[in-house]
KOLMARTI-179345 format. One record per residue (C-alpha): residue number from 0; residue in one letter; x, y, z. Coordinates in steps of 0.02 Angstrom, whole numbers. Example, Ala and Ser with C-alpha at 12.3 -4.5 7.8 and 13.67 -1.06 7.14 Angstrom:
2
NODE   resi   resn        X        Y        Z
NODE      0      a      615     -225      390
NODE      1      s      684      -53      357
// end
This chain:
108
NODE   resi   resn        X        Y        Z
NODE      0      x   -13078    -5720      126
NODE      1      x   -13096    -5657      -71
NODE      2      x   -13122    -5843     -120
NODE      3      x   -13245    -5873        5
NODE      4      x   -13334    -5734      -48
NODE      5      x   -13331    -5804     -250
NODE      6      x   -13404    -5946     -180
NODE      7      x   -13549    -5889      -94
NODE      8      x   -13581    -5781     -220
NODE      9      x   -13586    -5916     -367
NODE     10      x   -13751    -5963     -370
NODE     11      x   -13836    -5808     -388
NODE     12      x   -13719    -5729     -515
NODE     13      x   -13758    -5869     -606
NODE     14      x   -13943    -5843     -592
NODE     15      x   -13925    -5668     -625
NODE     16      x   -13870    -5704     -809
NODE     17      x   -14052    -5813     -835
NODE     18      x   -14169    -5682     -919
NODE     19      x   -14239    -5519     -840
NODE     20      x   -14329    -5621     -703
NODE     21      x   -14168    -5706     -639
NODE     22      x   -14082    -5541     -639
NODE     23      x   -14219    -5480     -527
NODE     24      x   -14224    -5617     -409
NODE     25      x   -14016    -5598     -410
NODE     26      x   -14038    -5409     -366
NODE     27      x   -14175    -5448     -227
NODE     28      x   -14098    -5603     -133
NODE     29      x   -13911    -5501     -134
NODE     30      x   -14003    -5341      -61
NODE     31      x   -13954    -5429      111
NODE     32      x   -13762    -5502       89
NODE     33      x   -13721    -5384      -32
NODE     34      x   -13586    -5508     -119
NODE     35      x   -13456    -5414     -212
NODE     36      x   -13459    -5555     -326
NODE     37      x   -13638    -5580     -373
NODE     38      x   -13642    -5396     -373
NODE     39      x   -13504    -5386     -507
NODE     40      x   -13599    -5512     -623
NODE     41      x   -13787    -5418     -597
NODE     42      x   -13696    -5253     -654
NODE     43      x   -13634    -5362     -805
NODE     44      x   -13801    -5426     -834
NODE     45      x   -13886    -5266     -814
NODE     46      x   -13786    -5196     -959
NODE     47      x   -13801    -5348    -1076
NODE     48      x   -14003    -5303    -1032
NODE     49      x   -13990    -5128    -1104
NODE     50      x   -13895    -5183    -1255
NODE     51      x   -14020    -5301    -1293
NODE     52      x   -14165    -5175    -1279
NODE     53      x   -14046    -5066    -1398
NODE     54      x   -14005    -5209    -1534
NODE     55      x   -14217    -5231    -1531
NODE     56      x   -14234    -5053    -1563
NODE     57      x   -14108    -5032    -1704
NODE     58      x   -14191    -5199    -1790
NODE     59      x   -14374    -5117    -1759
NODE     60      x   -14327    -4942    -1806
NODE     61      x   -14174    -4916    -1908
NODE     62      x   -14093    -5089    -2008
NODE     63      x   -14141    -5255    -1981
NODE     64      x   -13969    -5337    -2020
NODE     65      x   -13872    -5203    -1917
NODE     66      x   -13993    -5244    -1753
NODE     67      x   -13979    -5438    -1793
NODE     68      x   -13796    -5407    -1782
NODE     69      x   -13809    -5296    -1632
NODE     70      x   -13923    -5454    -1538
NODE     71      x   -13786    -5597    -1591
NODE     72      x   -13655    -5481    -1501
NODE     73      x   -13750    -5462    -1363
NODE     74      x   -13789    -5660    -1353
NODE     75      x   -13609    -5688    -1349
NODE     76      x   -13567    -5568    -1223
NODE     77      x   -13703    -5648    -1125
NODE     78      x   -13614    -5832    -1147
NODE     79      x   -13426    -5738    -1104
NODE     80      x   -13526    -5645     -947
NODE     81      x   -13602    -5817     -887
NODE     82      x   -13444    -5922     -923
NODE     83      x   -13358    -5797     -817
NODE     84      x   -13481    -5820     -669
NODE     85      x   -13477    -6013     -680
NODE     86      x   -13275    -6000     -687
NODE     87      x   -13310    -5885     -537
NODE     88      x   -13201    -5750     -607
NODE     89      x   -13215    -5553     -601
NODE     90      x   -13186    -5532     -798
NODE     91      x   -13298    -5394     -868
NODE     92      x   -13354    -5400    -1033
NODE     93      x   -13256    -5344    -1190
NODE     94      x   -13271    -5158    -1232
NODE     95      x   -13433    -5103    -1102
NODE     96      x   -13410    -5208     -972
NODE     97      x   -13299    -5089     -864
NODE     98      x   -13423    -4961     -909
NODE     99      x   -13568    -5047     -839
NODE    100      x   -13459    -5078     -677
NODE    101      x   -13449    -4890     -689
NODE    102      x   -13634    -4830     -740
NODE    103      x   -13719    -4971     -621
NODE    104      x   -13594    -4929     -455
NODE    105      x   -13729    -4896     -354
NODE    106      x   -13830    -5069     -380
NODE    107      x   -13751    -5182     -250
// end
């Protein structure tokens, strides 16, 4: 059962990683089915978008180099999440992934 749930949710999980628009599409299309695999990756991407916003704020208001470093970390984390969605794995991004699952647990 677990494996069929992952296979069913794989496409929307991948779509969620393609910009903010892809995230919104995945959220809307997952409202009915509430696939746990898709929901997991939606929460990861929502956290990544917040990380991106923070990196942009840091770059603009604090330090350009530090903001670029945060952006690079966010990009690598995005690649990590996308890779594991493609590989059909529940693997949170390092450091903050578990927190994203906790913070956004109401997003199904």
